[in-house]
Backbone as a printed PyTorch tensor [residue, N CA C, xyz], in Angstrom:
tensor([[[  3.0420,  36.5270,  -6.3080],
         [  3.0000,  35.7680,  -5.2120],
         [  1.5120,  35.5860,  -4.7360]],

        [[  1.1620,  34.5290,  -4.4600],
         [ -0.2720,  34.1660,  -3.9970],
         [ -0.5030,  34.1940,  -2.5240]],

        [[ -1.3990,  34.8340,  -2.0300],
         [ -1.6780,  34.7880,  -0.9070],
         [ -2.4930,  33.6190,  -0.3990]],

        [[ -1.9440,  32.7440,   0.3680],
         [ -2.5790,  31.4060,   0.9630],
         [ -3.6370,  31.5680,   1.7070]],

        [[ -3.7860,  32.7740,   2.3920],
         [ -5.0460,  32.9240,   3.2430],
         [ -6.2600,  33.2000,   2.1820]],

        [[ -5.9810,  33.4580,   0.9720],
         [ -7.2900,  33.9190,   0.0340],
         [ -7.3410,  32.6350,  -0.8350]],

        [[ -7.5340,  31.2800,  -0.3170],
         [ -7.5470,  30.3220,  -1.0410],
         [ -8.6490,  30.1510,  -2.1070]],

        [[ -9.6970,  30.9430,  -1.9710],
         [-10.7460,  31.0510,  -2.9540],
         [-10.2090,  31.4330,  -4.3340]],

        [[ -9.3460,  32.2630,  -4.4560],
         [ -8.6710,  32.7880,  -5.7150],
         [ -7.4270,  31.9030,  -6.1910]],

        [[ -7.0840,  30.9680,  -5.5260],
         [ -5.7310,  30.1630,  -6.0480],
         [ -6.5730,  29.1670,  -7.3540]],

        [[ -5.4570,  29.0180,  -8.0450],
         [ -5.6560,  28.4090,  -9.2000],
         [ -5.7710,  26.7590,  -8.8850]],

        [[ -6.5150,  26.0580,  -9.4730],
         [ -6.7890,  24.4830,  -9.2700],
         [ -5.6590,  23.9580,  -9.9690]],

        [[ -5.0900,  23.0670,  -9.0340],
         [ -3.8160,  22.1420,  -9.5370],
         [ -3.3940,  21.3050,  -8.2140]],

        [[ -3.0190,  20.2620,  -8.6720],
         [ -2.4770,  18.9870,  -7.7120],
         [ -3.2570,  18.9710,  -6.4750]],

        [[ -4.6980,  18.8380,  -7.2080],
         [ -5.8880,  18.4240,  -6.2180],
         [ -6.3400,  16.9370,  -6.7840]],

        [[ -6.7240,  16.3300,  -5.6790],
         [ -7.4730,  14.8180,  -6.3750],
         [ -8.9240,  15.3490,  -5.9490]],

        [[ -9.5930,  15.3770,  -6.8480],
         [-11.1200,  15.4730,  -6.6200],
         [-12.0680,  14.4860,  -7.1980]],

        [[-11.3980,  13.3580,  -7.7770],
         [-12.3880,  12.2080,  -7.8170],
         [-11.7450,  11.0840,  -6.8290]],

        [[-12.8170,  10.8630,  -6.0080],
         [-12.4950,   9.6140,  -4.9800],
         [-12.3000,   8.5070,  -5.8250]],

        [[-11.4280,   7.7430,  -4.9980],
         [-10.8820,   6.2560,  -5.5820],
         [-10.0450,   6.3770,  -6.7220]],

        [[ -9.4970,   7.4440,  -7.1270],
         [ -8.5830,   7.5660,  -8.5360],
         [ -7.3500,   7.0560,  -8.2850]],

        [[ -6.9410,   6.5700,  -7.0350],
         [ -5.6390,   5.8670,  -6.8820],
         [ -5.6960,   4.6700,  -7.4630]],

        [[ -6.7230,   4.0070,  -7.6840],
         [ -6.8010,   2.6170,  -8.2900],
         [ -6.0860,   2.6560,  -9.6810]],

        [[ -6.2950,   3.7200, -10.3390],
         [ -5.6340,   3.7410, -11.6720],
         [ -4.2880,   3.9440, -11.7810]],

        [[ -3.5030,   4.4000, -10.8090],
         [ -2.1750,   4.5940, -10.7530],
         [ -1.4980,   3.3210, -10.2270]],

        [[ -0.7430,   2.9150, -11.0780],
         [ -0.0740,   1.5400, -10.6700],
         [  1.5070,   2.0480, -10.2020]],

        [[  1.3930,   2.2670,  -8.7210],
         [  2.8330,   2.4560,  -8.3830],
         [  3.7470,   1.4270,  -7.9750]],

        [[  3.1500,  -0.0230,  -8.1620],
         [  4.0010,  -0.7450,  -7.9340],
         [  5.4880,  -0.9870,  -8.9920]],

        [[  5.3760,  -0.3380, -10.1130],
         [  6.5980,   0.0220, -10.8990],
         [  7.9090,   0.6380, -10.1220]],

        [[  7.6410,   1.3020,  -8.7790],
         [  8.5300,   1.9180,  -8.3200],
         [  9.3580,   0.9570,  -7.4960]],

        [[  8.8270,  -0.2610,  -7.3930],
         [  9.2580,  -1.0550,  -6.2300],
         [ 10.6040,  -1.8170,  -6.8200]],

        [[ 11.4190,  -2.0320,  -5.6970],
         [ 12.8050,  -2.7850,  -5.8410],
         [ 12.6480,  -3.9330,  -4.9810]],

        [[ 11.7240,  -4.1450,  -4.0060],
         [ 11.6710,  -5.3470,  -3.0970],
         [ 10.0240,  -5.7400,  -3.3800]],

        [[  9.9960,  -7.1470,  -3.2950],
         [  8.6490,  -7.7010,  -3.4550],
         [  8.4200,  -8.6290,  -1.8460]],

        [[  7.0940,  -8.3180,  -1.6510],
         [  6.9040,  -9.1320,  -0.3550],
         [  6.3000, -10.7960,  -0.6600]],

        [[  7.0080, -11.5220,  -0.0860],
         [  6.7450, -13.0130,  -0.3450],
         [  5.8660, -13.6650,   1.1210]],

        [[  4.8990, -13.9380,   0.8650],
         [  3.9720, -14.6630,   1.9040],
         [  4.1980, -16.2110,   1.9900]],

        [[  4.6500, -16.5400,   3.3020],
         [  4.5960, -17.9550,   3.5670],
         [  3.4010, -18.2010,   4.1780]],

        [[  2.3380, -18.8740,   3.5580],
         [  0.9740, -18.9910,   4.2850],
         [  0.9810, -20.1870,   5.3400]],

        [[  2.1470, -20.9850,   5.2590],
         [  2.2110, -21.8170,   6.4480],
         [  2.5630, -21.2710,   7.7040]],

        [[  3.1620, -20.0410,   7.8410],
         [  3.4270, -19.3910,   8.9240],
         [  2.2100, -18.2770,   9.3090]],

        [[  1.4930, -17.9250,   8.3610],
         [  0.5180, -16.8480,   8.2780],
         [ -0.5430, -17.2430,   9.3650]],

        [[ -1.0180, -16.3790,  10.4830],
         [ -2.1500, -16.4710,  11.2360],
         [ -3.3270, -15.8270,  11.0510]],

        [[ -3.1200, -14.9260,   9.8820],
         [ -4.2280, -14.2870,   9.4580],
         [ -4.4910, -13.1560,  10.4500]],

        [[ -3.6540, -12.5950,  11.0330],
         [ -3.9710, -11.4770,  12.0840],
         [ -4.3920, -10.1060,  11.3250]],

        [[ -4.0980,  -9.8960,  10.0090],
         [ -4.1950,  -8.8680,   9.3470],
         [ -3.4740,  -7.7160,   9.7180]],

        [[ -2.2330,  -7.7860,  10.4920],
         [ -1.4220,  -6.7740,  10.9610],
         [ -0.8400,  -6.2070,   9.5060]],

        [[ -0.4170,  -6.9910,   8.8180],
         [ -0.0540,  -6.2430,   7.3760],
         [ -0.7410,  -5.4320,   6.6460]],

        [[ -2.3610,  -5.7960,   6.7580],
         [ -3.2910,  -5.2360,   5.8990],
         [ -3.4500,  -3.6980,   6.6470]],

        [[ -3.4550,  -3.8560,   7.9050],
         [ -3.7060,  -2.6310,   8.8150],
         [ -2.7030,  -1.5280,   8.4400]],

        [[ -1.4300,  -2.1050,   8.3920],
         [ -0.2500,  -1.0690,   8.3850],
         [  0.2770,  -0.7610,   6.8290]],

        [[ -0.4360,  -1.5060,   5.8460],
         [  0.0220,  -1.3330,   4.5040],
         [ -0.3830,   0.0600,   3.9950]],

        [[  0.5140,   1.0220,   3.7090],
         [  0.3230,   2.4090,   3.2960],
         [ -0.3520,   2.3610,   1.8590]],

        [[ -0.1710,   1.4630,   1.1950],
         [ -0.6720,   1.5130,  -0.0310],
         [ -1.8740,   0.5700,  -0.3350]],

        [[ -2.5450,   0.0220,   0.6680],
         [ -3.6710,  -0.9030,   0.5060],
         [ -3.5870,  -1.9720,  -0.3380]],

        [[ -2.2290,  -2.8130,  -0.3750],
         [ -1.9140,  -3.7070,  -1.2050],
         [ -2.0430,  -4.8460,  -0.7610]],

        [[ -2.4440,  -5.2130,   0.3690],
         [ -2.8040,  -6.4910,   1.0480],
         [ -4.0790,  -7.1160,   0.5930]],

        [[ -4.3130,  -8.3210,  -0.0520],
         [ -5.4540,  -8.6210,  -0.3940],
         [ -6.1270,  -9.4810,   0.4310]],

        [[ -7.3470,  -9.4000,   1.1440],
         [ -8.0350, -10.1380,   1.9190],
         [ -9.3290, -10.6020,   1.4850]],

        [[ -9.4830, -11.9520,   1.8410],
         [-10.7860, -12.4580,   1.2490],
         [-11.2860, -13.2260,   2.4920]],

        [[-12.6030, -13.0730,   2.8840],
         [-13.0340, -13.7250,   4.0180],
         [-12.1760, -13.7820,   5.3620]],

        [[-11.6710, -12.6600,   5.6260],
         [-10.9090, -12.7050,   6.8670],
         [ -9.5600, -13.3460,   6.6860]],

        [[ -8.9440, -13.7170,   5.5400],
         [ -7.7980, -14.1890,   5.4850],
         [ -6.9120, -13.6750,   4.4280]],

        [[ -5.6890, -13.3920,   4.6610],
         [ -4.6690, -12.8700,   3.6850],
         [ -4.5490, -13.7820,   2.6020]],

        [[ -4.5920, -13.3790,   1.2260],
         [ -4.4590, -13.7990,   0.1080],
         [ -3.3140, -13.7500,  -0.7180]],

        [[ -2.5410, -12.6030,  -0.2910],
         [ -1.4850, -12.2600,  -0.8860],
         [ -1.3290, -10.6090,  -1.0430]],

        [[ -0.4440, -10.0180,  -1.9660],
         [ -0.4270,  -8.6700,  -2.3360],
         [ -0.6190,  -8.2070,  -3.5230]],

        [[ -1.3410,  -7.0220,  -3.8530],
         [ -1.5120,  -6.5140,  -5.0120],
         [ -0.4030,  -5.6290,  -5.5460]],

        [[  0.3180,  -6.6060,  -6.3800],
         [  1.7690,  -5.9130,  -6.5240],
         [  1.6190,  -4.7440,  -7.6740]],

        [[  0.4070,  -4.4770,  -8.3090],
         [  0.4740,  -3.2430,  -9.0270],
         [  0.4560,  -1.8610,  -8.1640]],

        [[  0.1060,  -2.0750,  -6.9510],
         [  0.1760,  -0.9020,  -6.0940],
         [  1.3580,  -0.8200,  -4.9590]],

        [[  1.8670,  -2.2570,  -4.6910],
         [  2.9450,  -2.3400,  -3.4710],
         [  4.1180,  -1.6840,  -4.0000]],

        [[  4.8650,  -0.9020,  -3.0740],
         [  5.8930,   0.0200,  -3.5170],
         [  7.1850,  -0.8290,  -2.8930]],

        [[  6.9510,  -1.8640,  -2.2540],
         [  8.0210,  -2.6730,  -1.6480],
         [  8.6030,  -2.0440,  -0.4480]],

        [[  7.9550,  -1.3490,   0.3290],
         [  8.5530,  -0.6920,   1.6340],
         [  8.7220,  -1.5680,   2.6220]],

        [[  8.0940,  -2.7600,   2.5670],
         [  8.6170,  -3.6810,   3.7460],
         [  7.8240,  -3.5340,   5.3590]],

        [[  6.9870,  -2.8320,   5.3490],
         [  6.2770,  -2.5530,   6.2410],
         [  5.6490,  -3.7130,   6.6810]],

        [[  4.6860,  -4.4520,   5.8550],
         [  4.1250,  -5.5840,   6.0850],
         [  5.0980,  -6.7980,   6.8430]],

        [[  6.0440,  -6.8390,   6.2650],
         [  7.1310,  -7.8540,   6.7400],
         [  7.6000,  -7.2930,   8.3090]],

        [[  7.7960,  -6.0900,   8.7000],
         [  8.2830,  -5.8280,   9.7340],
         [  7.1340,  -5.9190,  10.8530]],

        [[  5.9700,  -5.8430,  10.4500],
         [  4.9090,  -5.9590,  11.5220],
         [  4.2300,  -7.3050,  11.6840]],

        [[  4.5820,  -8.3410,  10.7630],
         [  4.1400,  -9.6190,  10.8860],
         [  4.8050, -10.4420,  11.9880]],

        [[  3.8070, -10.6510,  13.1380],
         [  4.3340, -11.3240,  14.2750],
         [  4.7340, -12.6480,  14.3140]],

        [[  4.5530, -13.3500,  13.1610],
         [  5.0160, -14.6630,  12.9870],
         [  5.9400, -14.7240,  11.6970]],

        [[  6.4630, -13.4630,  11.2800],
         [  7.6390, -13.7500,  10.1310],
         [  7.1700, -14.4670,   8.9370]],

        [[  5.9480, -14.3060,   8.6190],
         [  5.3430, -14.9140,   7.3870],
         [  5.5200, -14.1760,   6.2390]],

        [[  5.9600, -12.9710,   6.1560],
         [  6.1810, -12.0130,   5.1220],
         [  7.8940, -11.9220,   5.3210]],

        [[  8.2910, -12.0580,   4.0500],
         [  9.9320, -11.8060,   3.6320],
         [  9.7800, -10.7570,   2.6650]],

        [[ 10.8660, -10.1520,   2.4300],
         [ 11.0130,  -9.2950,   1.1490],
         [ 12.1310,  -9.5620,   0.3220]],

        [[ 11.8890,  -9.8150,  -0.6940],
         [ 12.6960, -10.4790,  -1.9440],
         [ 13.2380,  -9.3280,  -2.8520]],

        [[ 14.3420,  -9.2490,  -3.2270],
         [ 14.6890,  -8.3450,  -4.3480],
         [ 14.0830,  -8.7840,  -5.5990]],

        [[ 13.7320,  -7.6110,  -6.4070],
         [ 13.1550,  -8.0650,  -7.8810],
         [ 14.1310,  -7.9560,  -8.9140]]])
C-alpha cells in the first residue's frame, strides 16, 4: 500500500508532464452528436467558445468559424449556452 502523504516515493504514472499534449489526442471519435452552426443566427458572442470543455470552437478575428470536430465530444454545451439557438446538435 502506498502512503499518499509520501508523494515523492510514488511511481510516475498517469501524469501529463508535456504541456499542450491534448492536441495529439483526437477525442472526437467518441462523439455520437455533432454541432451544426447556423451562421445566419450567430451573433459571435463567443459563449460557445467560453463554455466548450474541449476547446473545440474555432474563432478567427473574434468570429465563430465552426468546430474542430477532431476534439469535439458532442456534449452539446455549446448549443445549450447559445443565446440565439445558432447551434443545434445532430446525430452522426
